[in-house]
C-alpha positions in Angstrom: 30.4 -76.9 -131.1 28.5 -73.8 -132.8 27.5 -71.6 -129.7 23.8 -70.6 -130.5 22.7 -74.2 -131.7 22.4 -75.3 -127.7 19.9 -74.0 -125.4 21.6 -74.4 -121.8 18.5 -74.4 -118.7 21.4 -74.1 -115.7 20.2 -72.3 -112.2 24.2 -71.9 -111.1 25.5 -68.8 -110.8 29.6 -70.1 -112.6 27.4 -72.2 -115.0 29.2 -75.4 -115.8 28.4 -75.9 -119.6 29.9 -72.4 -121.6 28.5 -73.2 -125.0 25.0 -71.8 -126.3 22.4 -69.8 -124.5 21.8 -70.1 -121.2 18.5 -69.4 -119.0 18.3 -69.1 -115.8 15.0 -70.6 -114.8 12.4 -73.2 -116.7 10.1 -70.9 -117.7 12.4 -69.1 -119.5 13.9 -72.1 -120.9 10.5 -73.5 -122.1 9.3 -70.2 -123.7 13.0 -69.7 -125.2 12.7 -73.5 -127.0 9.7 -73.3 -128.4 10.6 -69.5 -129.7 13.6 -70.6 -131.8 15.2 -73.9 -133.1 18.0 -75.3 -131.0 20.4 -78.9 -132.3 20.0 -79.7 -128.4 18.6 -78.6 -125.2 20.5 -79.1 -122.4 19.4 -79.2 -118.9 22.4 -79.1 -116.1 20.9 -80.9 -112.7 24.7 -80.2 -111.1 24.6 -78.3 -107.6 21.2 -77.4 -107.7 18.7 -78.3 -104.7 16.3 -80.9 -104.5 13.8 -78.5 -105.2 15.7 -77.0 -108.1 16.2 -81.1 -109.3 11.9 -81.6 -109.4 11.5 -78.5 -111.4 14.4 -79.3 -114.0 13.5 -82.9 -114.4 9.6 -81.7 -115.0 11.0 -79.3 -117.4 13.1 -82.1 -119.5 9.5 -83.7 -119.2 7.6 -80.9 -120.4 10.0 -80.1 -123.0 9.3 -83.4 -124.2 5.7 -83.4 -124.5 5.9 -80.5 -126.9 5.1 -81.9 -130.6 7.4 -79.1 -132.0 10.1 -80.8 -130.1 10.0 -83.7 -131.1 13.0 -83.8 -133.1 14.7 -81.8 -130.7 17.2 -83.6 -128.5 17.3 -83.0 -124.7 20.1 -83.5 -122.4 20.0 -84.1 -119.0 23.6 -83.4 -117.5 24.0 -84.9 -114.0 26.7 -85.7 -111.6 26.7 -89.3 -111.3 23.7 -91.5 -112.4 20.5 -91.8 -109.7 18.4 -94.4 -110.4 15.2 -92.3 -108.9 16.2 -89.0 -111.3 16.4 -91.4 -114.3 13.3 -93.3 -113.7 11.6 -89.9 -114.0 13.0 -89.4 -116.8 12.5 -92.4 -118.7 8.6 -92.0 -118.5 6.8 -93.0 -121.9 6.9 -89.4 -123.2 9.8 -89.8 -125.6 13.6 -89.9 -125.5 15.4 -87.8 -122.8 19.1 -88.3 -123.1 21.7 -87.8 -119.9 25.7 -87.3 -119.4 27.5 -87.0 -116.6 30.2 -85.3 -118.1 30.2 -81.7 -119.0 33.2 -82.4 -121.7 31.2 -85.5 -123.5 28.0 -83.9 -124.1 26.6 -86.8 -126.7 23.6 -87.8 -127.9 23.6 -91.4 -128.8 21.1 -94.5 -128.0 23.7 -95.1 -125.2 23.0 -92.2 -123.4 19.2 -92.6 -123.3 17.8 -92.4 -119.5 16.2 -96.0 -120.3 19.4 -97.2 -121.1 21.1 -95.6 -118.0 18.4 -96.9 -115.5 18.9 -100.5 -116.4 22.5 -99.9 -115.5 21.5 -99.3 -111.6 21.4 -101.7 -108.9 17.3 -101.7 -108.1 18.4 -101.5 -104.6 19.3 -97.9 -105.0 17.8 -96.0 -102.4 17.7 -91.8 -101.6 17.1 -90.3 -98.5 16.8 -86.4 -97.9 19.4 -85.0 -95.7 18.9 -81.5 -96.3 17.1 -79.0 -98.6 20.1 -79.6 -101.6 21.6 -83.2 -100.2 20.3 -86.7 -99.8 22.2 -89.9 -98.6 22.5 -93.0 -100.8 22.1 -96.0 -99.4 21.4 -99.5 -100.4 17.7 -100.9 -99.5 19.4 -104.8 -100.0 20.6 -103.4 -96.7 17.8 -102.2 -95.1 18.6 -99.1 -96.1 21.3 -99.1 -93.1 24.3 -99.1 -95.6 25.3 -95.4 -96.9 27.3 -95.4 -100.4 29.8 -93.1 -100.8 30.1 -91.6 -104.3 33.5 -93.8 -105.4 31.0 -97.0 -104.6 27.8 -95.5 -107.1 30.0 -94.9 -109.1 32.1 -98.4 -109.4 29.5 -100.7 -108.4 26.3 -99.9 -107.9 25.1 -97.4 -111.2 27.2 -100.0 -113.7 26.1 -103.5 -115.2 28.6 -104.8 -112.7 26.0 -104.1 -109.9 24.8 -107.5 -110.6 27.6 -109.2 -108.4 27.1 -107.4 -105.5 27.0 -109.3 -102.6 24.0 -107.2 -101.2 22.3 -107.4 -104.8 22.7 -111.3 -104.6 21.8 -112.1 -101.2 19.2 -108.7 -99.8 18.1 -108.4 -96.3 15.0 -106.3 -97.2 
């Protein structure tokens, strides 16, 4: 990959993405995106506080609204699919792509936020635990069932979620 053709917004001291031009704030990323031309703008949602995540999701949406950037792909990098974030990124403002592996940052129809949100169970719920963590719960089980990362990845964020007992017989 051509290092200079990617703009990366990452709040972490030790960035997970090593390619591209790095910015450490939403304003800096926004200004840089408008000032120079990039192949792709990558926004990292890895290992950040919930408040920072909200800021970065808003950054993705603000970038997508810019006429100057309508042909520039925007890619949100997430640790795992999260229905609430995917829904926010799927707003009717234009395509925003998502990736879950920093080693595979591809742009395709399959990784549009709109495609990814359809794979996630509608009963996924999120309860803030502290400023940087949240519990993922199954709302079909009255939000009493806390879901671990393995179950989320294996079932709740895949098309197989429609076979889940809780999905088929919700208690909500």
